[in-house]
Residue, then its C-alpha position, 0 to 999 in steps of 0.5 A: x489522509x486525502x490532500x485539501x490543497x487550497x480552496x477559498x472558503x470563509x475565515x476558519x471554515x475548512x473546506x469540504x473534500x467530496x472525495x477520499x483518496x483509496x490505496x491498495x498495496x500488494x507485497x512482494x517477496x522472492x527468492x532467486x537461485x542464481x545456479x539454475x535459475x529456480x524462484x520463489x515468489x509470494x504475493x500477497x494483500x496484506x503483511x501478516x507475521x503468519x504468512x512468515x512462520x513455518x515456510 
């Protein structure tokens, strides 16, 4: 939701907002082996169950 904040308008009239906040998410999942420093990392744009099945 775009935060509207406080704007001066007539009573009962909602303010018009000229922009919409956009959000971009990135999901990072990883495993680290402290014995030898080996690491595995997944960088995903969306979170879906198919990414985690049969890995």
